[in-house]
N, C-alpha and C positions, 0 to 999 in steps of 0.2 A: 515642497511641490506647488502647495496652494501660494506659498508666498510669491513663487516668482511666475506665476500666474498672475498674481493681483499686481505684480511690478509692471507686468508688460501691458494690463488693462491700463494704467497708471498712462505708463511711458506713449503707451496709442491716445491715448484721451488727451495729450501733454501734444502731441506730434500733428492730432486734427487742429488743434486749438493755434498751434503756430504756425498752421497754412491756412489760416481765415476760415477754420467751417463755423457756420454760425451755433451760437451759444443758445439757451434760454433767454440769457438777460438781450442779444443783440435783435430777439424777435418781438414785433407789436401785435398790439390786436388787428383784424383785418376790418376797416370799415364797414359795420354792417353785414359784418360775417364772424367764423370763430373767433375766440379771445383766447391769449393762452393761458393756458392749464384751467380752461374752462372745465367744472365738473359738472355742470347742469344744463339744460336746456338753454339755448340764447331765449334771451330778453323779446318776451311777446310783442307785435305791434298787430295785433290785428286779434279781437275777440275771441276770433275762435283760436288761434294761439293763445291765449290767458284761458282758457275754457280747458283744451290738451293741457298746458301747464300743473293748471288746478289737479285736472283728474289722475296726472304723472304722480303728483304729491302725496292724495289723495290712496290711489290702487298701494302705492311703496309705505303707505304707513299703515295699511289693512294688512299687507304681507308681513311688517314686522311684526305686528301684535299676534299675529295670529303665529308667528314664528318662536315669537317670545312665550305666549302662552303654550304651546304644544312641549316646546322644549324643557320648559319650567316643569311640567308635570311631568317630562317623562323621565327627567334628573333625577327629579324628587322621590319618584317611585322607584326609582333603580339606586337610590342613596337612601331611602328609609326603610326599604322594604326586600334589602339583600336577604340571602341565603346563610351572611356570617353573623347575622343578629337574630337568626332563630325564625326569620318567616320562611312560611312554605307557599307554595305557587298554588293560588285558587282552582279550583276544580270544575266552575261553572262551564256549560254549554255555549250557551247562549242568554243574550241580557236584551229584552224587547226594549226598556229604557233606554241604553245605550242605542241599540241600530235607531230609536226615532229619533234620539238625539245629534248622532252623525249625520242623522238625514236633514234634519228640519235646520239644522245650524249653519252646514253650508250652503244651505238653499237662502236662506234670508242672505249670508254675507255677498253670493252671488248676485242675488237682486237687488241689495245693495250699491253695488258695481256696477250691475248694466244700466241701472234707470237712468244715473248722469251723461253715462257712455253714451248710452243709444237717442238722449236730448241734444247731443254734442254731434255724434254723428249726421243723425236726422238733418242740423246747420249746416254744415258741412256739404249736404246732394241740393240743397234748395239754391241754386241758381236763378231764381226767377228775378224780375224787376232788376236787372241790369242794368248803368249808366252808361257801358263800356265794354263789348265785347271784343277780345283778340283771339286771334286763331296762334297757336304756337306747334310748328312744326319740327320734329327731333329729327337729323340726319347725320352720318358720319360727317364729321362731327363739330356739327354747329347749330345754333338754333335758327328758323324762320319764323318771323313775324309778322302780322298780318289784321291790321285793326280793322274789322269786321262791319261795325256798328255801334253808333256814339261820336261824340267829338275826337275826328281824327279816323273817322273812316277813310280808308284809301292807302292808308299808310304800309307800305309794305317793305321791309329790310330784315339782311342778316346777320345773325352777332355770331361774332367770332372771336375766341381768345385773341387776347391781345397780348398777354406775356411773352416777349419777344425768344426766339428758340435757343439765343445765347445766357440765358437763365436757364434754360429747361436742360440741355445736355442734351446728350444723345447715349446710348450702351455702349461703355467704354472711352464715352467723349465728356470730360468734362466741362459745368456749367464757366463761360469766361466773363462773366456779368452779373455781378450781384442783385439778390435776388430782392424784389419789393416786398411792400407791406403786406400787399394783396395779391401777390405771386400764383397765378394757376387760378386768382377770382378775379378776372377783368376781362372786359370784353373792347373791340372797338366801336361798338352799338347796345348801347344800354337801354331797357325799356323804359319806357316814361308812362305814368300813370298819375291822376290828381288826386289828392290826399281827401280822404273823407268819403269818397265814389264807389261803388260795388261794383270789379271788374271780374266779369264773366272770362273764363281761360276755359277754349277749347283747344283738345294735345290729339297730336297723332304724330304719325311718323313715316317716313320715305320707304324706310329702309329695314332697321331692326327695333327692336323696342328700345324706347328713351324713358326717360321719368324726368321730370319738369318737378323740384324739388326746392322753395326756401325757405327754410329753418323757422325762420322768425314769423313768416304767414300763417304757421301750421297746416303746407300745403304741401303734400308730394303726390302728383298724378302722373301715371302712368302715357306713355303716347307709343301705341300698337299701330304698326301698318294697316290697312285697310277698316280701322275702328277709328270712330269719332267718343271721346270720351270729355267730360268739363270738370272743373269744378271753378269757385272763385274766391277771391279776397276784399277786402277792403280795411286800407291801410289807415290807422288814427295819427299818425306819426310820420313828417316829412323828415325823408333822409336819403340813404341807400342801402338798399340792400342785396343780399349777395346768397348764393346758392349753387347748387352741381347739378349735373344728371347725375342720378341714384339709383340708373341701371345698369348693369352689367354690359357693354354695349360695343366692345371693341377693343383695339389697341392705345386708342387716343380717347377711352373712355373717362381716363381723367382731365383731361383738357376742352369739357363742354361745359365752364361755366355758366351761371345766369346772375345776369345784375340787373335789378328796378330799380330805377329812381323816383322816387316818389315826391313831387312836387306842388308846389298852391296853384289854384285855378287860372291863377294870369302867368306864372310861367309855364302851366303847361299848354296855354294857348300859343304862349310864344312859342313852345317846343314844334305844335304843332304848325304854325305857320312858316318856319325854318324850312322840316323837314319836310312837308310840299314843294317848298321851294326849289329843295336840294334832290327831290326825286326829277321833279321838272326839267332842271339843268340837267339831271343826266340822264335822261329819258335818249337812248340813241336812235339815232336815223335809222336801219335797215338799207335803205338807199344809196348812203354816204360810201362814198369807194375811198377808200385808206391803201397808204403807201406800206410796204411791208416792215420798214422802220417805225411806222407808229402802230401798225399792228401788232411787233413784237415787245414794243415798251409798253404797252396796252397787257397783253398777255401775259407778260414776265408779273405783274401784278396779280393777275386771275390763277396763276400757276402758284405762287408764292402764298392765295389765301385759301385754295381749295385744294390741291395736288399733292404740295412739297410733302404732305405727310406719308403717302403712301409710296410716292415715286420718288422722293428724295430730291435735294437741290439738285446734285449730278447727274439727276435723271436714268439712276442708276438702279433704282427699283429695290426691293425686298428679296432677295433670292425664296424662291417658297412661299413666296405669300403676294406681291405684288410683282407686276412684269416691268423690266426696266423699257423705257424709253430712248435710252442713248443707244442707236442701233436700230431701233426697232423696225420690223417688216410692215405694221400697222404704218406708220409714223412718217417712214420711208415711200412706202407702197402710193396707191390710188387717195386723194384728198376726202371720196365722196366716202371709203369704206370710214374714215378715221372719222370725219364729220357725225354718220350714222351711230360709230360708239357710243360717243359722247352724248348723242340726242338723245341714245334708246339703251344706254348701257350695257352690261352683260354679264356673265357670273363675276361677282368679286366688286365688278364695279358699279354704283348709281349709276340711273339716267341724271342726265343735266339739265336738261330741257326745261325744267319747272323752274331750279333756281339760279340759272344763268342766261343772259339775254344771249340774241342772236350776235350782238359784236363782241361781248365776252368768248363765247365759244370759238369766234372766229378769230379771236385774237391771242388764243390761248394755243388752237391747234397749229397756226402760223409760228408762234415762239417755240412748241417742241420740232415743228417741221425742219426752224431756222438755228436750233440750239444743240450744244456739244459737238458731237459728229457727224449729226445728219445732216444730207445736201439730198432733202427731196426732191425731184425734178417740179414736180406740182407744191411750190415754196409759198403760195400766199392764198388765202379763203379767205372772200368776205363774205359780211355781214348778210347778204341779200341772198348767196349760195345755202347759208345755213336754214335762211328763211324760207325758201322753196324746200329745202331738205326736212322742215315741219312737218308737210305737207303731204 
């Protein structure tokens, strides 16, 4: 029976390899992220991360020494003082010396561990004298970034998973495209910061609890709705660093990567100039009148970036979790009601007024009212209408 099961396992493994399933040899290290078969913490890129790394090793050594000492004494006592060689159990009731020792020794150990740990914790909370302040907002399921102070002030953008759904697949649907080295750890808009500059990071969220984490920085800070928390990092090595949302935040929790690109001062200035020009070019005039086709084309992109995870590409939604938009009474009803829902949200759906522009909201509404089987009477919404609904 055992041989049969082993043969079945070997046959299954061979069939998976024949079908082109990935093997350890085919997987490569993620640039700035986890490495294949990595057994320790990621290589530190900040002084705080180096201190955490050292503390981690120190605690392991202390625990190992205690483990070896305690079990050595225990096994020695069991072996040398066993009944079979004539030893009898002691009958003493208590020992003041032993009680003093098992109080003082653990106290010394705890103090020896607490002092360096406390020093590092205090340093982690010192966000003063930052060169650049960035606010990051967690949302289902992406990150929003606003540069509040320092060079780059005024820059604002959303950072969304870049890995295509063709690599991810779906329940019951196999991926149709080979997965890259940075699978699920790549974004369309990376965070840029200059090397050797102190970056203060302010975290919050607009729906549920998220957590901004970059292991190489030694940073993991929860982003909580209604609260503002902060942390900081100062990277001393140019490069790309990757992390993920480290709080279970919903069905797309695995699709909230974080990518920070640390560059030289000169390259950072170039990025700031380019980003500000890009923002100016993308600024939409809410008074512009669009055609249905223009809004549908723009709305399709907005839908793919923000809505497809819940409502699906075919508009059928997820039964029992997210409603279908195909044939929806809301989508085919009065456009004012649909506009209000997108702006202000409802149970199970976030408000989009803080993250999408008037044009984007108008476009995605127009797209849904003219897509799939929908034939809404009011089939177009202009940005000016969304702007008026905000007030």
